[in-house]
N, C-alpha and C positions, 0 to 999 in steps of 0.2 A: 170194236175198240170202244171202251167206256170213257166218257169224258164228263166234265162237271159243268152244268148249265149255271147261268147267273142266278137263277131262282134257287138252285140247290146250295149255292154259296151263301145266299141270304138265309136259307133255312138252317145252315150250319151255325150261323151266328145266333139265330133264334134258339136253337137247341142248346148252345153253350150258355146263353143267358139264363135259360130255364133251369138247367141243372146246377148252375152256380148258386141259384137261389135255394136249392135243396140242401139243408144242413146235413153233412155226412161225416162228422169226425169219427175217427176210428172207434169201432164198436157199435156205431149207430148208422149203418149203411142201408138200413131197410128201405127208407124212402127213395134213395137213389136206385136201389135194386128193383123196386117195384116200378119205378118210372121207366127204367131200361127195359124191363120185361114187357111192359105194356107197349112200348114203341116197337120193339122187335116182333112181338106177337102180331101187331097190326100189319106188319110187312109179310105175314104168313110164315114167319120163322119160329122154330121151336127152341125154347130156352131151357137149358138144364141147370139146375141149382144144386150144388153139392152140400154136404153137411159140415163144411169147414167152420161155419159160424159157431157151432156148438163147441168146437175145439179151441178156437182162438178168442172166444168171448165177444163175438159180434152177433147182432140180431139178423144177419143175412149171411148167405154163403157165396162162394164164387159162382159166377154165371158163365156158361159156355154155350155158344150158338154156332152152328155150321151153315155155311152157304155153299151149296154143291157146285162143283166145277165140272168141265168136260173131261178133265184128266182125274185119275185116282189120287194123285198127289195133292197136297194142300199146304198153305202157309198160315201161320198163326200170328195174330196181332193181340197185344195185351196192354191194358191200362188198369189202374186201381181206382176204386170208387171212393175210398176214404180220403180225408184231409187231416191235417194237424188240427188241434183244438182251435175253436173260433174265439176271437177276442171281441168280435162285433158281428152283427148281422151282415150277411153278404147282400149288397145292393149293387149289382153290376151296372156300370155306366160306360158309355163310349166317350173316350177322351184322348185327344192327341194321337189319333190313328190306332187306338187300341182299347182293350177292355181293362177296367180297373174297378176296385170296390169304392163306392162313394163314402163308405164308412171307414173307420180306422181299424182295418183288419185285413186278413188274407182275402184273395179273390177266389181261390180254389182252382186256378188254372193248373196247378199240380194236383191232380192229374186229369182234370175235367176237360182240358183242351183236347187231350187224346181221346177221352171218352166220347166227346161230341163228334170228333172226326171219324171215329169208328162207327158210330151210329149213322152218320151221313154216308159213309162208305157202304154200309149195308143197304141203305136206300138206293144208292146208285147202282149197286150190283144186282138188286132185285127188281128194278123198275121195268126191265125188259124181259122178254121170254127167253132170250139167249143167256146161257150160263157163262160165267167167266171161264177162262181157259184152265185155271186151276181152282181147287176149292179154297175157301177162306174160313178160318176158325177165329172167332172173336172171344177173348177171355177177359172178363171183368173181375178183378180180385178184391178181396176185403183185407183190412188190417195190414196194409203195406207199411204205413208210416211208423208202426211200432216194432218193426223187425221182419218185414216180408212174410208175415205169419200166414196170410191167406194163400200165397203162392207156395209156401213151404208145405202146406197141407193139401195142395191140389194134386190129384193123381194124373201125372203126365202121360200115363199109359192110355188115358182116354183120348188123347190127341191123335188125329190122323195125319197131322202135319209132320214134315221131316225136320223143320226148323221154324224159328219164329223171331218176332221183334217185340220189344217193350219200348214204348214211347214215353220215357220218363227221365229225361235229363234236361235241366233248365239251362240250355246253352244254345247258340245259334244253329239253325238248320244246316246240315252238312256234316255234323260231327257223328262219328260212329265210335261208341265206347268199346274199345278192344281190350281194356284192362280195368278191373275194378277190385277193390281191396277186400280182404277178410277183416271183419270187425270183431274185436274181442272186448267184452265189457267186464269191468272189474267193480264189484260191489264190496265195500269193506265196512265193518263195524269195529270201532276201537272202544274198549271199555276200560275206564279208569276207576276212580273212587271219589264219590261226592263228599263235600265238606262245606261248612259255613265259611264263605270267603272273607268275612270280617273277623270272626272269632278264632277259627282254627284252620287257616288255609294250608298249613303244613301237613294236616291230616289228609288232604285231598291229593288226588292224582288227576290232572287235567287231560281228558281225552282230546280236547280241542288243541291244546299245545302239541300233543303227539301228532295229530292230524296235520297241523301246520308244518311241523318238521318234515313229515312225509311229502307234503305238497311241494316243498322247496327242492326235493330231490327227485321227484317223479318227472318223467319226460312230458313235455307239453309243446303244443304248437306244431308247425311243420318241421319234420325231422329230416326228410329228403323229399324228392319230387313225387314219391309214391307212398309216403308214410307220414301219418299225423297222430297226435296224441292230445287228449283233452280231459280236463277234470271239470265235469259239468255240474256236479251237485255236491254240496257239503252242508251238513246241518248237525246241530248238537246243542246241548245245554238246556237248562230249564229256567234260569233266572240270573240276573246280573250279580246276585249275592251268593251264588252257589258255584263251587268248583265243579265243572261239568264232568260227569262220569260216563257220558255216551257221546260219540260223534260218528256220523255215517258219511261215507264218501262214495261217489260213483264216478268212474273214469272209463275211458275207452281208448283203445289203440287200433288204428287202421293201417294195414300194409298190404301191398300187392304181393311182395316177396315173402314167403314163409319165414326165411331166416331173419328178416327185419322184424316181423311180427314177434317171433320168439325172443329176440334180443330186447325189445322195448317192453314187452310184457314182463319179462324177468326183471328188468330194471325197476319197473313200477312196483312189482310184488316185493322185491328186496327193500325198496325204500319204505314201504309201509311196515314191513316186519321189523326193520332196523329201528324205525322211529318208535314203534310200540314197545320194543324191547328196551330202548334207551330210557323211555319215560316210565317204565314199569307198568305198562298197560297190557291187557289181553287183546288179541286180534282175531276176528273171524273174517274170512274172505271167500267170495264166490266168483269164479270165472265162468263166463258164458259166451260162447261164440254166437253172435247175433246172425251173421251170415258169412258164407264162404266166398272167397274171391275167385277171379278168373283172369286169364290172359289168353287171347286167341290171335292166331296169325292172320295175315291178309288174304290167305288162300282158302280160309274156311268158307263154306257155301254162303251162310247168311251175310258174311262181310262182303264177299264178291258181289252178291245180288244187290245189296244196299249200295255199294260203290257205283255199280252201273246205273241203278235207279236214280241216284242223286245226280250223276253226270247227265243223264237224260233230261233232268229238270234244270240243268244249268248251274248246279252247285259244284264247288270243288270239294270232294270228300276229304275229311280230315279224320285220321285214326288217332284216338287219344286215350290216355289213361285218366280215370276219374277217381276222386276221393270218396264218391258216394256209392251206395248200393242201390239195387233195384230188384224187381221181381226176376230179372234175367239171372241174377246171382243164384236165386233159389232154383230156377229151372235147370241151370247148368250143373248145379250140385247133384241134381237127379238124373243127369245124363242127357238132357234135352238141349240140342244146340240152339242157342239164343243169344242175341246181343241187344244192348240198350242203344236207342237212338235219341239224339237231341230233338226236342220238340219246339224250340224257339221261345219258350216261356222265360220270364224274367223275374228275378228276386223271389224265388220260391221260399215259402215259410215266413216271408216278411210282410209287414203291414202295407207295403207299397207294391206288392206283387201285381204283375200285369202280363198281358199277352197282346201283341200287335195283331191287327186284323190280317196282315200279310202272313204272319207266322201261323195263325189259326187255320187259314185256308191252305197254307203250304203243307200242313200235316195231312190233310185229305189228299192233296196232289201226290204227296210222297207215298201214301198207302196205295193209291191206284198204280203208281209207277212200280212199286214193289210187286204188286200182283202181276203186272205185265211182264216184269223182268223175271219173276219166278216161273212164269209160263215159258219164257224163252230159255231159262236155265234148264227146265225140265225137258224141253225139246232137245237141247244139246246133249243132255245125259242119255236120252233115249237113242239119239243118233249114234252116240259113241258106243 
């Protein structure tokens, strides 16, 4: 039975602090990847790096490492190496029972809290001669923040695991994400006609006015408990004295239920087309599905195993629907059973992002509990 010594918990904090200092915004994960490879190689583990980086525009690929177990079956744990863009250098500090950035910017706990826990998990599982009851596969992905691109370009056929877990939901430990939305992105360009705003405004056709009309009719905000819409970007015009002939707009719709996704995407598209037609503008639109959604039942193996592991640690498991996507969405789209788990981080993507010491250590405890419970589940299946 593997357990965590106090010295290993301290090393977990040291690892977290070290990797938070490594800048790894999407596309620039090489420093993180090399650090992880060096650490795992020092444990005697072989790290495989795929060629996803060349496809997704990153200077590194996805990293996969296997820790052999006594049984043929395995369980996969995943975290992503990239962060959202930095607004300030990350200087991790201990404050009020947790880790924060001393500077005005993100900490990188999304998703480095999980990365650190996975690295310490590897150290715990390899410190003794005895192997864990089941194998463990650790997957570190790139380009998650820009649309799950690393995971989408990972060959899940390389996995020996029957199912897996992504530790990438910024909410209290104990939550199992059993539903996640499909995200549809809408990029529109409205084209009018430029004119001098003081001399001949009547000759112009304002693309910005057309866009404003569209925005007023497009769905926005929380539409129901599992559906949201947002207009995140609008830009156009060249100068204050020119009737603007171009305006670009980017929006998104997220919905767990396909019918709701179709309903609100149609509403947004119709609003854009009607506004352009009314103003006498031309319209180009591109629709792109960023990631697919999922809904899983409480009896699916990864949900059952996670529920038991959380209870073993004293948590009351909560099955919840999320408005966010994770690498789990990409894996499930490829047919690999996987769910996203809460990692206890707070205020992801915000300048006040933090993770408590308790939550950071709890991620490691949960991973070990999942390994133990996966072994028990495997034994029950064999007995059956």
